[in-house]
KERO-930748 format. One record per residue (C-alpha): residue number from 1; residue in three letters; x, y, z. Coordinates in nm, 2 decimals. Layout:
BEGIN
ATOM, resi, resn, u, v, w
ATOM, NUM, ALA, X, Y, Z
...
//
This chain:
BEGIN
ATOM, resi, resn, u, v, w
ATOM, 1, MET, -0.39, -4.19, 4.75
ATOM, 2, SER, -0.51, -3.84, 4.68
ATOM, 3, PRO, -0.31, -3.63, 4.43
ATOM, 4, ASP, -0.20, -3.38, 4.70
ATOM, 5, LEU, -0.05, -3.67, 4.90
ATOM, 6, LYS, -0.17, -3.54, 5.24
ATOM, 7, GLY, -0.09, -3.77, 5.52
ATOM, 8, LEU, 0.19, -3.95, 5.32
ATOM, 9, LYS, 0.45, -4.08, 5.56
ATOM, 10, VAL, 0.80, -4.02, 5.41
ATOM, 11, LEU, 1.12, -4.14, 5.58
ATOM, 12, HIS, 1.43, -3.93, 5.48
ATOM, 13, LEU, 1.75, -4.13, 5.53
ATOM, 14, ILE, 2.08, -3.95, 5.58
ATOM, 15, ASP, 2.43, -4.01, 5.74
ATOM, 16, SER, 2.54, -3.65, 5.77
ATOM, 17, GLY, 2.89, -3.51, 5.83
ATOM, 18, GLY, 2.80, -3.15, 5.89
ATOM, 19, LEU, 2.54, -2.88, 5.80
ATOM, 20, TYR, 2.61, -2.81, 5.44
ATOM, 21, GLY, 2.41, -2.80, 5.12
ATOM, 22, ALA, 2.24, -3.14, 5.14
ATOM, 23, GLU, 2.15, -3.10, 5.50
ATOM, 24, LYS, 2.01, -2.75, 5.46
ATOM, 25, MET, 1.81, -2.86, 5.16
ATOM, 26, LEU, 1.67, -3.16, 5.36
ATOM, 27, LEU, 1.56, -2.94, 5.65
ATOM, 28, SER, 1.39, -2.69, 5.43
ATOM, 29, LEU, 1.22, -2.97, 5.24
ATOM, 30, VAL, 1.09, -3.14, 5.55
ATOM, 31, LYS, 0.96, -2.81, 5.69
ATOM, 32, GLU, 0.78, -2.74, 5.37
ATOM, 33, GLN, 0.64, -3.09, 5.34
ATOM, 34, ILE, 0.49, -3.06, 5.69
ATOM, 35, SER, 0.32, -2.73, 5.59
ATOM, 36, LYS, 0.16, -2.91, 5.29
ATOM, 37, GLY, 0.02, -3.19, 5.50
ATOM, 38, LEU, 0.27, -3.47, 5.44
ATOM, 39, LYS, 0.42, -3.66, 5.74
ATOM, 40, PRO, 0.80, -3.67, 5.69
ATOM, 41, MET, 1.06, -3.80, 5.93
ATOM, 42, ILE, 1.44, -3.76, 5.92
ATOM, 43, LEU, 1.64, -4.07, 6.02
ATOM, 44, SER, 1.99, -3.95, 6.10
ATOM, 45, ALA, 2.24, -4.23, 6.11
ATOM, 46, GLY, 2.59, -4.22, 6.27
ATOM, 47, GLU, 2.85, -4.44, 6.42
ATOM, 48, PRO, 2.80, -4.57, 6.78
ATOM, 49, ASP, 2.90, -4.32, 7.05
ATOM, 50, THR, 2.87, -4.03, 6.80
ATOM, 51, ASP, 2.77, -3.71, 6.97
ATOM, 52, GLU, 2.47, -3.51, 6.85
ATOM, 53, LYS, 2.53, -3.41, 6.49
ATOM, 54, PRO, 2.49, -3.05, 6.36
ATOM, 55, LEU, 2.19, -3.17, 6.15
ATOM, 56, GLU, 2.03, -3.33, 6.45
ATOM, 57, ARG, 2.08, -3.02, 6.66
ATOM, 58, GLU, 1.94, -2.79, 6.39
ATOM, 59, ALA, 1.64, -3.02, 6.33
ATOM, 60, ARG, 1.57, -3.01, 6.71
ATOM, 61, ARG, 1.60, -2.63, 6.70
ATOM, 62, LEU, 1.35, -2.61, 6.42
ATOM, 63, GLN, 1.12, -2.86, 6.59
ATOM, 64, LEU, 1.13, -3.10, 6.30
ATOM, 65, PRO, 1.07, -3.47, 6.34
ATOM, 66, ILE, 1.39, -3.67, 6.36
ATOM, 67, THR, 1.49, -4.02, 6.47
ATOM, 68, ILE, 1.86, -4.07, 6.57
ATOM, 69, TRP, 1.99, -4.41, 6.47
ATOM, 70, ARG, 2.35, -4.52, 6.56
ATOM, 71, MET, 2.50, -4.82, 6.37
ATOM, 72, LYS, 2.84, -4.96, 6.28
ATOM, 73, PRO, 2.99, -4.82, 5.96
ATOM, 74, GLY, 3.04, -4.99, 5.63
ATOM, 75, LEU, 2.81, -5.22, 5.44
ATOM, 76, ASN, 2.59, -5.29, 5.75
ATOM, 77, LEU, 2.30, -5.47, 5.58
ATOM, 78, ARG, 2.18, -5.62, 5.91
ATOM, 79, GLU, 2.12, -5.28, 6.06
ATOM, 80, ALA, 1.97, -5.15, 5.73
ATOM, 81, ARG, 1.73, -5.44, 5.74
ATOM, 82, LYS, 1.63, -5.34, 6.09
ATOM, 83, ILE, 1.56, -4.99, 5.96
ATOM, 84, CYS, 1.34, -5.13, 5.69
ATOM, 85, CYS, 1.14, -5.33, 5.94
ATOM, 86, TRP, 1.11, -5.04, 6.17
ATOM, 87, ALA, 0.99, -4.81, 5.89
ATOM, 88, ALA, 0.73, -5.07, 5.79
ATOM, 89, THR, 0.59, -5.09, 6.15
ATOM, 90, GLN, 0.57, -4.71, 6.16
ATOM, 91, GLY, 0.37, -4.70, 5.84
ATOM, 92, PHE, 0.62, -4.52, 5.61
ATOM, 93, LEU, 0.52, -4.57, 5.25
ATOM, 94, LEU, 0.82, -4.40, 5.09
ATOM, 95, LEU, 1.19, -4.40, 5.18
ATOM, 96, HIS, 1.38, -4.10, 5.05
ATOM, 97, SER, 1.76, -4.14, 5.06
ATOM, 98, HIS, 2.02, -3.86, 5.07
ATOM, 99, GLY, 2.38, -3.98, 5.02
ATOM, 100, TYR, 2.60, -4.28, 4.95
ATOM, 101, LYS, 2.52, -4.48, 5.26
ATOM, 102, PHE, 2.15, -4.53, 5.23
ATOM, 103, ASN, 2.15, -4.51, 4.85
ATOM, 104, ILE, 2.37, -4.83, 4.86
ATOM, 105, LEU, 2.21, -5.01, 5.16
ATOM, 106, MET, 1.85, -4.95, 5.06
ATOM, 107, GLY, 1.93, -5.02, 4.69
ATOM, 108, ILE, 2.07, -5.36, 4.78
ATOM, 109, LEU, 1.77, -5.44, 5.01
ATOM, 110, ARG, 1.51, -5.31, 4.76
ATOM, 111, GLY, 1.38, -5.66, 4.71
ATOM, 112, VAL, 1.26, -5.69, 5.07
ATOM, 113, MET, 1.08, -5.36, 5.06
ATOM, 114, ARG, 0.78, -5.48, 4.86
ATOM, 115, ASP, 0.52, -5.24, 5.00
ATOM, 116, VAL, 0.75, -4.93, 5.02
ATOM, 117, ARG, 0.87, -4.70, 4.74
ATOM, 118, PHE, 1.23, -4.59, 4.72
ATOM, 119, VAL, 1.35, -4.25, 4.60
ATOM, 120, VAL, 1.71, -4.12, 4.59
ATOM, 121, THR, 1.84, -3.77, 4.57
ATOM, 122, LYS, 2.20, -3.75, 4.44
ATOM, 123, HIS, 2.34, -3.42, 4.58
ATOM, 124, GLY, 2.66, -3.43, 4.37
ATOM, 125, TYR, 2.97, -3.64, 4.31
ATOM, 126, VAL, 3.33, -3.54, 4.38
ATOM, 127, HIS, 3.62, -3.62, 4.15
ATOM, 128, ALA, 3.75, -3.93, 4.32
ATOM, 129, PRO, 4.10, -4.06, 4.25
ATOM, 130, PHE, 4.17, -4.41, 4.14
ATOM, 131, PRO, 4.19, -4.62, 4.34
ATOM, 132, SER, 4.01, -4.48, 4.64
ATOM, 133, ARG, 3.73, -4.56, 4.88
ATOM, 134, THR, 3.52, -4.27, 4.75
ATOM, 135, LEU, 3.54, -4.40, 4.40
ATOM, 136, ALA, 3.43, -4.75, 4.52
ATOM, 137, TYR, 3.13, -4.58, 4.69
ATOM, 138, GLN, 3.04, -4.40, 4.37
ATOM, 139, TRP, 3.04, -4.72, 4.17
ATOM, 140, LEU, 2.83, -4.90, 4.44
ATOM, 141, ASP, 2.60, -4.61, 4.45
ATOM, 142, LYS, 2.56, -4.61, 4.07
ATOM, 143, PHE, 2.46, -4.98, 4.06
ATOM, 144, ALA, 2.27, -5.01, 4.38
ATOM, 145, THR, 2.03, -4.72, 4.29
ATOM, 146, ILE, 1.93, -4.89, 3.96
ATOM, 147, SER, 1.65, -5.05, 4.18
ATOM, 148, ALA, 1.52, -4.71, 4.29
ATOM, 149, ASP, 1.17, -4.62, 4.19
ATOM, 150, HIS, 1.29, -4.27, 4.10
ATOM, 151, ARG, 1.62, -4.08, 4.10
ATOM, 152, VAL, 1.65, -3.70, 4.16
ATOM, 153, LEU, 1.96, -3.50, 4.05
ATOM, 154, VAL, 2.01, -3.15, 4.20
ATOM, 155, GLY, 2.18, -3.02, 3.88
ATOM, 156, SER, 2.12, -3.07, 3.51
ATOM, 157, ARG, 2.50, -3.11, 3.45
ATOM, 158, MET, 2.49, -3.42, 3.67
ATOM, 159, ILE, 2.30, -3.61, 3.39
ATOM, 160, VAL, 2.51, -3.86, 3.21
ATOM, 161, SER, 2.41, -4.14, 2.97
ATOM, 162, ARG, 2.13, -4.31, 3.16
ATOM, 163, GLY, 2.16, -4.65, 3.00
ATOM, 164, SER, 1.89, -4.91, 2.98
ATOM, 165, PHE, 1.88, -4.99, 3.35
ATOM, 166, SER, 1.87, -4.65, 3.50
ATOM, 167, PRO, 1.56, -4.56, 3.71
ATOM, 168, PRO, 1.33, -4.27, 3.60
ATOM, 169, THR, 1.53, -3.95, 3.66
ATOM, 170, THR, 1.42, -3.59, 3.73
ATOM, 171, VAL, 1.64, -3.28, 3.79
ATOM, 172, ILE, 1.52, -3.08, 4.09
ATOM, 173, HIS, 1.73, -2.78, 4.18
ATOM, 174, ASN, 1.78, -2.71, 4.55
ATOM, 175, GLY, 1.53, -2.46, 4.69
ATOM, 176, LEU, 1.58, -2.20, 4.96
ATOM, 177, ASP, 1.36, -2.11, 5.25
ATOM, 178, VAL, 1.40, -1.74, 5.18
ATOM, 179, ASP, 1.23, -1.61, 5.50
ATOM, 180, SER, 1.44, -1.84, 5.72
ATOM, 181, VAL, 1.76, -1.73, 5.56
ATOM, 182, LEU, 1.68, -1.36, 5.59
ATOM, 183, ARG, 1.58, -1.42, 5.95
ATOM, 184, ASP, 1.90, -1.61, 6.03
ATOM, 185, SER, 2.11, -1.34, 5.87
ATOM, 186, GLU, 2.00, -1.11, 6.15
ATOM, 187, THR, 2.18, -1.33, 6.41
ATOM, 188, GLN, 2.43, -1.13, 6.62
ATOM, 189, LEU, 2.79, -1.23, 6.54
ATOM, 190, GLN, 3.04, -1.30, 6.81
ATOM, 191, ALA, 3.27, -1.03, 6.94
ATOM, 192, ASP, 3.57, -1.19, 6.77
ATOM, 193, ASP, 3.38, -1.21, 6.44
ATOM, 194, ILE, 3.30, -0.84, 6.45
ATOM, 195, LYS, 3.66, -0.77, 6.52
ATOM, 196, VAL, 3.76, -0.95, 6.20
ATOM, 197, LEU, 3.50, -0.76, 6.00
ATOM, 198, SER, 3.62, -0.43, 6.15
ATOM, 199, ASN, 3.99, -0.49, 6.09
ATOM, 200, HIS, 3.97, -0.61, 5.73
ATOM, 201, HIS, 3.83, -0.50, 5.40
ATOM, 202, PRO, 3.73, -0.67, 5.17
ATOM, 203, VAL, 3.63, -0.97, 5.37
ATOM, 204, MET, 3.60, -1.26, 5.13
ATOM, 205, MET, 3.40, -1.58, 5.22
ATOM, 206, GLY, 3.44, -1.94, 5.14
ATOM, 207, VAL, 3.18, -2.18, 5.26
ATOM, 208, GLY, 3.18, -2.56, 5.25
ATOM, 209, ARG, 3.37, -2.87, 5.33
ATOM, 210, LEU, 3.75, -2.82, 5.34
ATOM, 211, ALA, 3.81, -3.07, 5.06
ATOM, 212, THR, 4.00, -3.06, 4.74
ATOM, 213, GLU, 3.70, -3.02, 4.51
ATOM, 214, LYS, 3.61, -2.69, 4.68
ATOM, 215, GLY, 3.93, -2.52, 4.55
ATOM, 216, PHE, 4.00, -2.32, 4.87
ATOM, 217, ASP, 4.37, -2.37, 4.81
ATOM, 218, LYS, 4.33, -2.16, 4.50
ATOM, 219, ILE, 4.20, -1.86, 4.70
ATOM, 220, ILE, 4.49, -1.89, 4.95
ATOM, 221, LYS, 4.74, -1.90, 4.67
ATOM, 222, ALA, 4.59, -1.58, 4.53
ATOM, 223, MET, 4.60, -1.40, 4.87
ATOM, 224, PRO, 4.95, -1.26, 4.83
ATOM, 225, LEU, 4.86, -1.09, 4.50
ATOM, 226, ILE, 4.52, -0.97, 4.64
ATOM, 227, ARG, 4.70, -0.82, 4.94
ATOM, 228, GLU, 4.94, -0.62, 4.72
ATOM, 229, LYS, 4.64, -0.41, 4.61
ATOM, 230, GLN, 4.40, -0.47, 4.90
ATOM, 231, ASN, 4.63, -0.47, 5.20
ATOM, 232, ARG, 4.35, -0.51, 5.45
ATOM, 233, ALA, 4.19, -0.81, 5.27
ATOM, 234, ALA, 4.10, -1.12, 5.46
ATOM, 235, LEU, 3.96, -1.47, 5.37
ATOM, 236, VAL, 3.71, -1.63, 5.61
ATOM, 237, LEU, 3.66, -2.01, 5.55
ATOM, 238, ILE, 3.36, -2.17, 5.72
ATOM, 239, GLY, 3.35, -2.55, 5.72
ATOM, 240, GLU, 3.54, -2.86, 5.84
ATOM, 241, GLY, 3.72, -3.12, 5.64
ATOM, 242, TYR, 4.03, -3.34, 5.58
ATOM, 243, GLN, 4.22, -3.06, 5.39
ATOM, 244, LYS, 4.23, -2.82, 5.68
ATOM, 245, ASP, 4.58, -2.90, 5.80
ATOM, 246, ALA, 4.71, -2.87, 5.44
ATOM, 247, LEU, 4.53, -2.53, 5.39
ATOM, 248, VAL, 4.67, -2.40, 5.72
ATOM, 249, LYS, 5.02, -2.50, 5.62
ATOM, 250, LEU, 4.98, -2.34, 5.28
ATOM, 251, ALA, 4.86, -2.01, 5.44
ATOM, 252, GLN, 5.17, -2.01, 5.66
ATOM, 253, GLU, 5.41, -2.09, 5.38
ATOM, 254, LEU, 5.27, -1.80, 5.17
ATOM, 255, GLY, 5.29, -1.56, 5.47
ATOM, 256, VAL, 4.91, -1.49, 5.47
ATOM, 257, SER, 4.81, -1.68, 5.79
ATOM, 258, ASP, 4.74, -1.35, 5.96
ATOM, 259, CYS, 4.45, -1.28, 5.71
ATOM, 260, VAL, 4.31, -1.63, 5.65
ATOM, 261, TYR, 4.06, -1.73, 5.92
ATOM, 262, PHE, 3.95, -2.09, 5.97
ATOM, 263, MET, 3.61, -2.07, 6.15
ATOM, 264, GLY, 3.52, -2.44, 6.15
ATOM, 265, TYR, 3.16, -2.54, 6.15
ATOM, 266, ARG, 2.93, -2.24, 6.22
ATOM, 267, SER, 2.55, -2.22, 6.26
ATOM, 268, ASP, 2.55, -1.85, 6.17
ATOM, 269, VAL, 2.66, -1.88, 5.81
ATOM, 270, ALA, 2.38, -1.65, 5.69
ATOM, 271, ALA, 2.49, -1.37, 5.92
ATOM, 272, TRP, 2.85, -1.41, 5.80
ATOM, 273, LEU, 2.74, -1.40, 5.43
ATOM, 274, ARG, 2.54, -1.09, 5.49
ATOM, 275, SER, 2.83, -0.92, 5.66
ATOM, 276, ALA, 3.10, -1.02, 5.41
ATOM, 277, ASP, 3.20, -0.83, 5.10
ATOM, 278, MET, 3.18, -1.12, 4.86
ATOM, 279, LEU, 3.15, -1.50, 4.83
ATOM, 280, LEU, 3.43, -1.69, 4.65
ATOM, 281, MET, 3.35, -2.03, 4.50
ATOM, 282, PRO, 3.65, -2.17, 4.30
ATOM, 283, SER, 3.51, -2.52, 4.31
ATOM, 284, LEU, 3.63, -2.80, 4.08
ATOM, 285, THR, 3.29, -2.97, 4.09
ATOM, 286, GLU, 2.95, -2.87, 4.22
ATOM, 287, GLY, 2.58, -2.95, 4.19
ATOM, 288, LEU, 2.38, -2.65, 4.30
ATOM, 289, PRO, 2.54, -2.51, 4.62
ATOM, 290, ILE, 2.30, -2.38, 4.89
ATOM, 291, SER, 2.56, -2.12, 4.99
ATOM, 292, LEU, 2.53, -1.98, 4.63
ATOM, 293, LEU, 2.16, -1.93, 4.67
ATOM, 294, GLU, 2.20, -1.79, 5.02
ATOM, 295, SER, 2.45, -1.53, 4.89
ATOM, 296, MET, 2.21, -1.44, 4.61
ATOM, 297, ILE, 1.92, -1.37, 4.84
ATOM, 298, LEU, 2.14, -1.19, 5.09
ATOM, 299, GLN, 2.27, -0.96, 4.81
ATOM, 300, THR, 2.63, -1.06, 4.86
ATOM, 301, PRO, 2.84, -1.04, 4.54
ATOM, 302, ILE, 2.96, -1.37, 4.40
ATOM, 303, ILE, 3.27, -1.49, 4.22
ATOM, 304, ALA, 3.25, -1.85, 4.11
ATOM, 305, THR, 3.38, -2.11, 3.87
ATOM, 306, GLN, 3.18, -2.24, 3.57
ATOM, 307, VAL, 3.10, -2.58, 3.70
ATOM, 308, GLY, 2.78, -2.77, 3.78
ATOM, 309, ASP, 2.47, -2.56, 3.75
ATOM, 310, ILE, 2.64, -2.24, 3.87
ATOM, 311, PRO, 2.66, -2.07, 3.53
ATOM, 312, GLU, 2.29, -2.14, 3.46
ATOM, 313, VAL, 2.18, -2.02, 3.80
ATOM, 314, LEU, 2.39, -1.70, 3.76
ATOM, 315, GLY, 2.24, -1.64, 3.42
ATOM, 316, GLY, 2.58, -1.68, 3.24
ATOM, 317, GLY, 2.72, -1.39, 3.44
ATOM, 318, HIS, 2.41, -1.17, 3.50
ATOM, 319, GLY, 2.41, -1.26, 3.87
ATOM, 320, GLY, 2.78, -1.29, 3.95
ATOM, 321, ARG, 3.14, -1.29, 3.82
ATOM, 322, LEU, 3.23, -1.62, 3.65
ATOM, 323, LEU, 3.59, -1.72, 3.66
ATOM, 324, LYS, 3.77, -1.82, 3.33
ATOM, 325, ASP, 4.01, -2.03, 3.54
ATOM, 326, THR, 4.13, -2.06, 3.90
ATOM, 327, THR, 4.47, -1.90, 3.86
ATOM, 328, ALA, 4.58, -1.65, 4.12
ATOM, 329, PHE, 4.57, -1.37, 3.86
ATOM, 330, GLU, 4.22, -1.45, 3.75
ATOM, 331, LEU, 4.09, -1.46, 4.11
ATOM, 332, PHE, 4.28, -1.13, 4.19
ATOM, 333, SER, 4.12, -0.97, 3.88
ATOM, 334, GLN, 3.77, -1.06, 3.97
ATOM, 335, VAL, 3.81, -0.96, 4.33
ATOM, 336, GLU, 3.93, -0.62, 4.21
ATOM, 337, LYS, 3.63, -0.58, 3.99
ATOM, 338, VAL, 3.39, -0.65, 4.28
ATOM, 339, CYS, 3.59, -0.41, 4.50
ATOM, 340, GLU, 3.55, -0.13, 4.24
ATOM, 341, GLY, 3.17, -0.17, 4.27
ATOM, 342, GLY, 2.97, 0.04, 4.03
ATOM, 343, ALA, 2.64, 0.00, 3.85
ATOM, 344, ASP, 2.72, -0.34, 3.70
ATOM, 345, ILE, 2.78, -0.50, 4.05
ATOM, 346, MET, 2.46, -0.35, 4.18
ATOM, 347, GLU, 2.27, -0.49, 3.89
ATOM, 348, MET, 2.42, -0.83, 3.95
ATOM, 349, ILE, 2.30, -0.82, 4.31
ATOM, 350, ARG, 1.95, -0.71, 4.21
ATOM, 351, TRP, 1.93, -0.98, 3.94
ATOM, 352, SER, 2.04, -1.25, 4.18
ATOM, 353, PHE, 1.79, -1.16, 4.44
ATOM, 354, GLU, 1.50, -1.17, 4.20
ATOM, 355, ARG, 1.62, -1.49, 4.04
ATOM, 356, VAL, 1.62, -1.69, 4.37
ATOM, 357, LYS, 1.27, -1.55, 4.47
ATOM, 358, ARG, 1.13, -1.65, 4.14
ATOM, 359, ASP, 1.29, -1.98, 4.06
ATOM, 360, PHE, 1.46, -2.14, 4.36
ATOM, 361, SER, 1.22, -2.11, 4.65
ATOM, 362, VAL, 1.16, -2.41, 4.88
ATOM, 363, SER, 0.79, -2.40, 4.77
ATOM, 364, VAL, 0.89, -2.47, 4.40
ATOM, 365, MET, 1.13, -2.75, 4.51
ATOM, 366, GLU, 0.86, -2.92, 4.73
ATOM, 367, GLN, 0.61, -2.92, 4.45
ATOM, 368, LYS, 0.85, -3.09, 4.22
ATOM, 369, TYR, 0.94, -3.35, 4.48
ATOM, 370, ARG, 0.56, -3.41, 4.54
ATOM, 371, SER, 0.53, -3.48, 4.17
ATOM, 372, VAL, 0.82, -3.73, 4.19
ATOM, 373, TYR, 0.65, -3.91, 4.48
ATOM, 374, LEU, 0.33, -3.94, 4.29
ATOM, 375, LYS, 0.53, -4.10, 4.00
ATOM, 376, ALA, 0.71, -4.34, 4.24
ATOM, 377, LEU, 0.38, -4.44, 4.41
ATOM, 378, SER, 0.21, -4.51, 4.08
//
């Protein structure tokens, strides 16, 4: 095998629920790997009768190689074994898993994959309550991936005590396909979207799964206070998730449902971020959010919590406003500082733009993954 790994067949395994950070990272990585001479393939799993997933649609739009595989949910070792056999017949030398499902299934079946190497990327854990199915998945994931040839974490703060039985571990920050993001940001928004932007100022954005760990309820709770000073302010939330009904109800109870917009899944996130006045990220837990990098390159001001690798990426506050806590008053105060503008906000925007171009490009990310592949294959 040559050091540049040209011609290496890599099978990326994922069971995706949307088009968020992990999915965008994977699409960018596959595109860059192809440009470097590797032969990657995405295997997108889902339950039987599942319609085309956002990831599958986007891969098709980008003309990236993808195989759609439908299977019964749960610990489906029989179907996972079929995938292993199929991968072997197709000549894949490395399986690269993204997420609980295949981390667990392929970790358990590692013993039958004698001629194939197994790499996992852990895109981040949520704080799961006890007892819960998610917590059970996290424990299974932890023990199943002991058998991996290499483990990749997307943030340095995800590192915990490795223990004697942990696989070799590397931190690789998510990378951004800067040209693609800038190009996508030119997408024409829909007429209703333009109406929202015209009727409100400032327009604050939240991007991600509508789940507890994203902290979107904190922004909604701050909206009455924000509206006292900024009476035309609006919050636009892009994403789907189990917490939607609770968030809609909260907005209604607080009397701000007329200025909180639930947009669902959108393929034009970059265009929204470019048009919005700021990105709010009051997350309880994160790895390295792609939407953070997108906002930085699109020169959209950022207000975020100090979790995961966010403080490091934002240079301790050089590239965005870092929240001390997620109280309504703290969110209101930081929103006010962004609205005031001034030289410090312009410097943050400039600093963020240069930071992404220098340190978080997809090219840098791909080079680091290639190095991991070499270690796994050796």
